[in-house]
Biopython code that builds the backbone (N, CA, C, O; Angstrom):
import numpy as np
from Bio.PDB.StructureBuilder import StructureBuilder

atoms = [
    (1, "MET", "N", (108.339, 50.203, -147.193)),
    (1, "MET", "CA", (108.497, 50.741, -145.846)),
    (1, "MET", "C", (108.787, 52.244, -145.898)),
    (1, "MET", "O", (108.353, 53.003, -145.031)),
    (2, "VAL", "N", (109.519, 52.653, -146.920)),
    (2, "VAL", "CA", (109.881, 54.069, -147.034)),
    (2, "VAL", "C", (108.639, 54.930, -147.239)),
    (2, "VAL", "O", (108.534, 56.017, -146.671)),
    (3, "MET", "N", (107.695, 54.444, -148.053)),
    (3, "MET", "CA", (106.471, 55.219, -148.306)),
    (3, "MET", "C", (105.694, 55.440, -147.007)),
    (3, "MET", "O", (105.165, 56.526, -146.771)),
    (4, "PHE", "N", (105.630, 54.413, -146.175)),
    (4, "PHE", "CA", (104.880, 54.539, -144.933)),
    (4, "PHE", "C", (105.577, 55.474, -143.948)),
    (4, "PHE", "O", (104.921, 56.238, -143.240)),
    (5, "ALA", "N", (106.891, 55.413, -143.905)),
    (5, "ALA", "CA", (107.644, 56.342, -143.050)),
    (5, "ALA", "C", (107.472, 57.769, -143.552)),
    (5, "ALA", "O", (107.309, 58.694, -142.757)),
    (6, "LEU", "N", (107.509, 57.947, -144.858)),
    (6, "LEU", "CA", (107.317, 59.271, -145.439)),
    (6, "LEU", "C", (105.913, 59.793, -145.157)),
    (6, "LEU", "O", (105.745, 60.967, -144.828)),
    (7, "ALA", "N", (104.906, 58.934, -145.280)),
    (7, "ALA", "CA", (103.527, 59.336, -144.995)),
    (7, "ALA", "C", (103.377, 59.756, -143.542)),
    (7, "ALA", "O", (102.734, 60.763, -143.243)),
    (8, "PHE", "N", (103.973, 58.980, -142.637)),
    (8, "PHE", "CA", (103.905, 59.325, -141.215)),
    (8, "PHE", "C", (104.600, 60.656, -140.949)),
    (8, "PHE", "O", (104.090, 61.492, -140.203)),
    (9, "GLY", "N", (105.749, 60.846, -141.555)),
    (9, "GLY", "CA", (106.487, 62.099, -141.362)),
    (9, "GLY", "C", (105.728, 63.306, -141.893)),
    (9, "GLY", "O", (105.698, 64.356, -141.251)),
    (10, "LYS", "N", (105.111, 63.158, -143.073)),
    (10, "LYS", "CA", (104.335, 64.262, -143.639)),
    (10, "LYS", "C", (103.135, 64.597, -142.757)),
    (10, "LYS", "O", (102.860, 65.766, -142.489)),
    (11, "ALA", "N", (102.426, 63.565, -142.309)),
    (11, "ALA", "CA", (101.251, 63.793, -141.466)),
    (11, "ALA", "C", (101.643, 64.429, -140.138)),
    (11, "ALA", "O", (100.972, 65.340, -139.653)),
    (12, "ARG", "N", (102.712, 63.950, -139.566)),
    (12, "ARG", "CA", (103.168, 64.495, -138.276)),
    (12, "ARG", "C", (103.627, 65.944, -138.419)),
    (12, "ARG", "O", (103.296, 66.788, -137.587)),
    (13, "THR", "N", (104.387, 66.230, -139.472)),
    (13, "THR", "CA", (104.845, 67.603, -139.704)),
    (13, "THR", "C", (103.671, 68.511, -140.023)),
    (13, "THR", "O", (103.619, 69.647, -139.551)),
    (14, "GLY", "N", (102.721, 68.021, -140.825)),
    (14, "GLY", "CA", (101.534, 68.811, -141.138)),
    (14, "GLY", "C", (100.724, 69.130, -139.902)),
    (14, "GLY", "O", (100.190, 70.232, -139.773)),
    (15, "ALA", "N", (100.625, 68.171, -138.987)),
    (15, "ALA", "CA", (99.900, 68.416, -137.741)),
    (15, "ALA", "C", (100.649, 69.416, -136.864)),
    (15, "ALA", "O", (100.032, 70.285, -136.247)),
    (16, "ALA", "N", (101.966, 69.300, -136.807)),
    (16, "ALA", "CA", (102.763, 70.214, -135.984)),
    (16, "ALA", "C", (102.698, 71.644, -136.515)),
    (16, "ALA", "O", (102.678, 72.599, -135.738)),
    (17, "LEU", "N", (102.665, 71.789, -137.833)),
    (17, "LEU", "CA", (102.607, 73.115, -138.449)),
    (17, "LEU", "C", (101.176, 73.581, -138.699)),
    (17, "LEU", "O", (100.957, 74.704, -139.153)),
    (18, "ASP", "N", (100.205, 72.723, -138.406)),
    (18, "ASP", "CA", (98.795, 72.986, -138.689)),
    (18, "ASP", "C", (98.606, 73.341, -140.165)),
    (18, "ASP", "O", (97.918, 74.301, -140.512)),
    (19, "ASN", "N", (99.234, 72.541, -141.012)),
    (19, "ASN", "CA", (99.199, 72.749, -142.453)),
    (19, "ASN", "C", (98.289, 71.685, -143.091)),
    (19, "ASN", "O", (98.670, 70.516, -143.159)),
    (20, "PRO", "N", (97.099, 72.075, -143.556)),
    (20, "PRO", "CA", (96.172, 71.080, -144.103)),
    (20, "PRO", "C", (96.688, 70.419, -145.389)),
    (20, "PRO", "O", (96.379, 69.257, -145.651)),
    (21, "VAL", "N", (97.457, 71.138, -146.175)),
    (21, "VAL", "CA", (97.990, 70.567, -147.417)),
    (21, "VAL", "C", (98.968, 69.443, -147.094)),
    (21, "VAL", "O", (98.925, 68.387, -147.724)),
    (22, "LEU", "N", (99.837, 69.656, -146.133)),
    (22, "LEU", "CA", (100.813, 68.625, -145.771)),
    (22, "LEU", "C", (100.132, 67.433, -145.098)),
    (22, "LEU", "O", (100.562, 66.295, -145.286)),
    (23, "LYS", "N", (99.082, 67.677, -144.321)),
    (23, "LYS", "CA", (98.329, 66.573, -143.722)),
    (23, "LYS", "C", (97.694, 65.713, -144.816)),
    (23, "LYS", "O", (97.752, 64.484, -144.763)),
    (24, "THR", "N", (97.091, 66.368, -145.802)),
    (24, "THR", "CA", (96.470, 65.644, -146.913)),
    (24, "THR", "C", (97.517, 64.901, -147.722)),
    (24, "THR", "O", (97.282, 63.770, -148.147)),
    (25, "GLU", "N", (98.659, 65.515, -147.940)),
    (25, "GLU", "CA", (99.740, 64.857, -148.674)),
    (25, "GLU", "C", (100.203, 63.596, -147.937)),
    (25, "GLU", "O", (100.572, 62.606, -148.570)),
    (26, "GLY", "N", (100.184, 63.632, -146.615)),
    (26, "GLY", "CA", (100.524, 62.446, -145.828)),
    (26, "GLY", "C", (99.544, 61.313, -146.069)),
    (26, "GLY", "O", (99.944, 60.154, -146.178)),
    (27, "ARG", "N", (98.247, 61.647, -146.154)),
    (27, "ARG", "CA", (97.240, 60.622, -146.434)),
    (27, "ARG", "C", (97.396, 60.068, -147.846)),
    (27, "ARG", "O", (97.254, 58.865, -148.063)),
    (28, "VAL", "N", (97.688, 60.941, -148.802)),
    (28, "VAL", "CA", (97.873, 60.498, -150.186)),
    (28, "VAL", "C", (99.077, 59.567, -150.291)),
    (28, "VAL", "O", (99.024, 58.554, -150.989)),
    (29, "THR", "N", (100.146, 59.905, -149.606)),
    (29, "THR", "CA", (101.342, 59.061, -149.623)),
    (29, "THR", "C", (101.052, 57.706, -148.984)),
    (29, "THR", "O", (101.565, 56.685, -149.441)),
    (30, "LEU", "N", (100.242, 57.687, -147.941)),
    (30, "LEU", "CA", (99.851, 56.427, -147.311)),
    (30, "LEU", "C", (99.071, 55.561, -148.303)),
    (30, "LEU", "O", (99.326, 54.361, -148.408)),
    (31, "ILE", "N", (98.132, 56.154, -149.024)),
    (31, "ILE", "CA", (97.363, 55.414, -150.029)),
    (31, "ILE", "C", (98.287, 54.881, -151.122)),
    (31, "ILE", "O", (98.148, 53.735, -151.549)),
    (32, "ASP", "N", (99.226, 55.708, -151.573)),
    (32, "ASP", "CA", (100.192, 55.262, -152.577)),
    (32, "ASP", "C", (100.976, 54.046, -152.090)),
    (32, "ASP", "O", (101.210, 53.106, -152.850)),
    (33, "GLY", "N", (101.375, 54.067, -150.838)),
    (33, "GLY", "CA", (102.100, 52.935, -150.263)),
    (33, "GLY", "C", (101.243, 51.683, -150.211)),
    (33, "GLY", "O", (101.724, 50.587, -150.502)),
    (34, "LEU", "N", (99.979, 51.836, -149.842)),
    (34, "LEU", "CA", (99.078, 50.686, -149.789)),
    (34, "LEU", "C", (98.833, 50.106, -151.177)),
    (34, "LEU", "O", (98.770, 48.887, -151.336)),
    (35, "LEU", "N", (98.694, 50.962, -152.176)),
    (35, "LEU", "CA", (98.515, 50.474, -153.540)),
    (35, "LEU", "C", (99.769, 49.745, -154.038)),
    (35, "LEU", "O", (99.670, 48.732, -154.731)),
    (36, "ALA", "N", (100.937, 50.262, -153.681)),
    (36, "ALA", "CA", (102.186, 49.600, -154.064)),
    (36, "ALA", "C", (102.300, 48.235, -153.398)),
    (36, "ALA", "O", (102.787, 47.287, -154.015)),
    (37, "VAL", "N", (101.862, 48.121, -152.154)),
    (37, "VAL", "CA", (101.890, 46.836, -151.450)),
    (37, "VAL", "C", (100.938, 45.846, -152.127)),
    (37, "VAL", "O", (101.267, 44.667, -152.260)),
    (38, "ALA", "N", (99.766, 46.315, -152.554)),
    (38, "ALA", "CA", (98.813, 45.436, -153.236)),
    (38, "ALA", "C", (99.427, 44.857, -154.509)),
    (38, "ALA", "O", (99.294, 43.665, -154.783)),
    (39, "VAL", "N", (100.093, 45.701, -155.278)),
    (39, "VAL", "CA", (100.730, 45.233, -156.510)),
    (39, "VAL", "C", (101.863, 44.260, -156.195)),
    (39, "VAL", "O", (101.990, 43.224, -156.846)),
    (40, "LEU", "N", (102.674, 44.584, -155.214)),
    (40, "LEU", "CA", (103.788, 43.714, -154.843)),
    (40, "LEU", "C", (103.309, 42.351, -154.363)),
    (40, "LEU", "O", (103.876, 41.326, -154.741)),
    (41, "VAL", "N", (102.277, 42.331, -153.540)),
    (41, "VAL", "CA", (101.735, 41.058, -153.047)),
    (41, "VAL", "C", (101.214, 40.227, -154.215)),
    (41, "VAL", "O", (101.447, 39.020, -154.276)),
    (42, "GLY", "N", (100.510, 40.873, -155.138)),
    (42, "GLY", "CA", (100.012, 40.144, -156.305)),
    (42, "GLY", "C", (101.126, 39.546, -157.137)),
    (42, "GLY", "O", (101.043, 38.392, -157.557)),
    (43, "LEU", "N", (102.163, 40.322, -157.376)),
    (43, "LEU", "CA", (103.293, 39.823, -158.163)),
    (43, "LEU", "C", (104.032, 38.686, -157.461)),
    (43, "LEU", "O", (104.402, 37.695, -158.090)),
    (44, "VAL", "N", (104.241, 38.836, -156.161)),
    (44, "VAL", "CA", (104.962, 37.802, -155.405)),
    (44, "VAL", "C", (104.155, 36.507, -155.355)),
    (44, "VAL", "O", (104.703, 35.422, -155.552)),
    (45, "LEU", "N", (102.854, 36.620, -155.092)),
    (45, "LEU", "CA", (102.025, 35.410, -155.058)),
    (45, "LEU", "C", (101.995, 34.718, -156.419)),
    (45, "LEU", "O", (101.989, 33.490, -156.499)),
    (46, "ASN", "N", (101.977, 35.507, -157.475)),
    (46, "ASN", "CA", (101.990, 34.939, -158.822)),
    (46, "ASN", "C", (103.325, 34.258, -159.109)),
    (46, "ASN", "O", (103.354, 33.142, -159.629)),
    (47, "ALA", "N", (104.417, 34.915, -158.776)),
    (47, "ALA", "CA", (105.743, 34.395, -159.107)),
    (47, "ALA", "C", (106.147, 33.209, -158.231)),
    (47, "ALA", "O", (106.688, 32.227, -158.740)),
    (48, "LEU", "N", (105.897, 33.285, -156.941)),
    (48, "LEU", "CA", (106.388, 32.253, -156.025)),
    (48, "LEU", "C", (105.415, 31.107, -155.810)),
    (48, "LEU", "O", (105.826, 29.951, -155.714)),
    (49, "ALA", "N", (104.135, 31.417, -155.734)),
    (49, "ALA", "CA", (103.157, 30.375, -155.430)),
    (49, "ALA", "C", (102.401, 29.918, -156.662)),
    (49, "ALA", "O", (101.615, 28.973, -156.592)),
    (50, "GLY", "N", (102.626, 30.570, -157.782)),
    (50, "GLY", "CA", (101.930, 30.181, -159.006)),
    (50, "GLY", "C", (100.460, 30.531, -159.013)),
    (50, "GLY", "O", (99.684, 29.967, -159.785)),
    (51, "LEU", "N", (100.076, 31.456, -158.159)),
    (51, "LEU", "CA", (98.670, 31.882, -158.113)),
    (51, "LEU", "C", (98.450, 32.928, -159.201)),
    (51, "LEU", "O", (98.625, 34.125, -158.974)),
    (52, "TRP", "N", (98.064, 32.460, -160.378)),
    (52, "TRP", "CA", (97.948, 33.335, -161.546)),
    (52, "TRP", "C", (96.934, 34.442, -161.344)),
    (52, "TRP", "O", (97.047, 35.503, -161.957)),
    (53, "TRP", "N", (95.936, 34.211, -160.487)),
    (53, "TRP", "CA", (94.867, 35.179, -160.282)),
    (53, "TRP", "C", (95.250, 36.301, -159.317)),
    (53, "TRP", "O", (94.527, 37.293, -159.220)),
    (54, "ALA", "N", (96.359, 36.170, -158.607)),
    (54, "ALA", "CA", (96.731, 37.164, -157.600)),
    (54, "ALA", "C", (97.133, 38.490, -158.240)),
    (54, "ALA", "O", (96.806, 39.554, -157.715)),
    (55, "ASP", "N", (97.829, 38.438, -159.351)),
    (55, "ASP", "CA", (98.246, 39.670, -160.020)),
    (55, "ASP", "C", (97.038, 40.441, -160.565)),
    (55, "ASP", "O", (96.944, 41.647, -160.337)),
    (56, "PRO", "N", (96.112, 39.789, -161.275)),
    (56, "PRO", "CA", (94.912, 40.521, -161.695)),
    (56, "PRO", "C", (94.078, 41.019, -160.517)),
    (56, "PRO", "O", (93.463, 42.081, -160.605)),
    (57, "ALA", "N", (94.047, 40.271, -159.422)),
    (57, "ALA", "CA", (93.301, 40.720, -158.239)),
    (57, "ALA", "C", (93.894, 42.015, -157.699)),
    (57, "ALA", "O", (93.157, 42.907, -157.278)),
    (58, "ALA", "N", (95.205, 42.125, -157.708)),
    (58, "ALA", "CA", (95.847, 43.367, -157.282)),
    (58, "ALA", "C", (95.469, 44.504, -158.227)),
    (58, "ALA", "O", (95.293, 45.642, -157.793)),
    (59, "GLY", "N", (95.346, 44.200, -159.511)),
    (59, "GLY", "CA", (94.906, 45.203, -160.477)),
    (59, "GLY", "C", (93.499, 45.682, -160.176)),
    (59, "GLY", "O", (93.200, 46.866, -160.334)),
    (60, "TYR", "N", (92.631, 44.775, -159.743)),
    (60, "TYR", "CA", (91.271, 45.170, -159.380)),
    (60, "TYR", "C", (91.255, 46.094, -158.164)),
    (60, "TYR", "O", (90.391, 46.964, -158.062)),
    (61, "VAL", "N", (92.185, 45.915, -157.258)),
    (61, "VAL", "CA", (92.300, 46.836, -156.118)),
    (61, "VAL", "C", (92.590, 48.248, -156.634)),
    (61, "VAL", "O", (91.992, 49.220, -156.172)),
    (62, "LEU", "N", (93.507, 48.349, -157.589)),
    (62, "LEU", "CA", (93.834, 49.655, -158.161)),
    (62, "LEU", "C", (92.653, 50.251, -158.910)),
    (62, "LEU", "O", (92.387, 51.448, -158.800)),
    (63, "VAL", "N", (91.950, 49.434, -159.665)),
    (63, "VAL", "CA", (90.789, 49.921, -160.423)),
    (63, "VAL", "C", (89.698, 50.389, -159.466)),
    (63, "VAL", "O", (89.081, 51.429, -159.695)),
    (64, "TYR", "N", (89.454, 49.636, -158.400)),
    (64, "TYR", "CA", (88.452, 50.036, -157.409)),
    (64, "TYR", "C", (88.785, 51.398, -156.825)),
    (64, "TYR", "O", (87.920, 52.269, -156.735)),
    (65, "TYR", "N", (90.029, 51.581, -156.431)),
    (65, "TYR", "CA", (90.420, 52.856, -155.835)),
    (65, "TYR", "C", (90.298, 53.987, -156.856)),
    (65, "TYR", "O", (89.833, 55.075, -156.516)),
    (66, "ALA", "N", (90.704, 53.747, -158.088)),
    (66, "ALA", "CA", (90.618, 54.782, -159.124)),
    (66, "ALA", "C", (89.163, 55.173, -159.381)),
    (66, "ALA", "O", (88.853, 56.358, -159.501)),
    (67, "LEU", "N", (88.277, 54.191, -159.466)),
    (67, "LEU", "CA", (86.864, 54.497, -159.694)),
    (67, "LEU", "C", (86.258, 55.255, -158.524)),
    (67, "LEU", "O", (85.423, 56.140, -158.713)),
    (68, "ARG", "N", (86.677, 54.911, -157.329)),
    (68, "ARG", "CA", (86.198, 55.638, -156.151)),
    (68, "ARG", "C", (86.636, 57.097, -156.192)),
    (68, "ARG", "O", (85.860, 57.994, -155.864)),
    (69, "GLU", "N", (87.877, 57.326, -156.593)),
    (69, "GLU", "CA", (88.391, 58.692, -156.693)),
    (69, "GLU", "C", (87.675, 59.475, -157.791)),
    (69, "GLU", "O", (87.356, 60.649, -157.608)),
    (70, "VAL", "N", (87.421, 58.834, -158.927)),
    (70, "VAL", "CA", (86.718, 59.506, -160.028)),
    (70, "VAL", "C", (85.300, 59.874, -159.589)),
    (70, "VAL", "O", (84.833, 60.981, -159.860)),
    (71, "ARG", "N", (84.628, 58.967, -158.925)),
    (71, "ARG", "CA", (83.283, 59.255, -158.440)),
    (71, "ARG", "C", (83.291, 60.442, -157.477)),
    (71, "ARG", "O", (82.409, 61.299, -157.537)),
    (72, "GLU", "N", (84.269, 60.491, -156.605)),
    (72, "GLU", "CA", (84.379, 61.598, -155.660)),
    (72, "GLU", "C", (84.644, 62.924, -156.378)),
    (72, "GLU", "O", (84.091, 63.958, -156.005)),
    (73, "ILE", "N", (85.479, 62.887, -157.390)),
    (73, "ILE", "CA", (85.796, 64.107, -158.148)),
    (73, "ILE", "C", (84.552, 64.650, -158.836)),
    (73, "ILE", "O", (84.276, 65.847, -158.766)),
    (74, "PHE", "N", (83.798, 63.777, -159.502)),
    (74, "PHE", "CA", (82.653, 64.241, -160.269)),
    (74, "PHE", "C", (81.421, 64.503, -159.431)),
    (74, "PHE", "O", (80.490, 65.158, -159.901)),
    (75, "SER", "N", (81.386, 64.012, -158.206)),
    (75, "SER", "CA", (80.224, 64.270, -157.363)),
    (75, "SER", "C", (80.437, 65.447, -156.422)),
    (75, "SER", "O", (79.516, 65.821, -155.696)),
    (76, "SER", "N", (81.619, 66.038, -156.416)),
    (76, "SER", "CA", (81.868, 67.182, -155.531)),
    (76, "SER", "C", (81.173, 68.423, -156.057)),
    (76, "SER", "O", (80.900, 68.534, -157.252)),
    (77, "ASP", "N", (80.894, 69.341, -155.172)),
    (77, "ASP", "CA", (80.183, 70.580, -155.531)),
    (77, "ASP", "C", (81.157, 71.689, -155.846)),
    (77, "ASP", "O", (81.214, 72.678, -155.115)),
    (78, "ARG", "N", (81.913, 71.558, -156.894)),
    (78, "ARG", "CA", (82.893, 72.582, -157.265)),
    (78, "ARG", "C", (82.379, 73.391, -158.398)),
    (78, "ARG", "O", (83.057, 74.309, -158.860)),
]
sb = StructureBuilder()
sb.init_structure("model")
sb.init_model(0)
sb.init_chain("A")
sb.init_seg("    ")
for serial, (resi, resn, name, xyz) in enumerate(atoms, 1):
    if name == "N":
        sb.init_residue(resn, " ", resi, " ")
    sb.init_atom(name, np.array(xyz, "f"), 0.0, 1.0, " ", f" {name:<3s}", serial, name[0])
structure = sb.get_structure()
């Protein structure tokens, strides 16, 4: 919950100050929070419900996001 509140605060402050870096940091913090939730859900489902595949599935969410970011980095025109 703290990550999402922090992301909202960063985005709101960035918008109020018209600061693109702080706006982007708010989006990054939101993504970090979503990735943390994916891992937590996988661990909880594995531990409480015995769903052994939930933890690796959460790992695949992280791998998907990482590959998407790598593709974006290498395909940019820098």
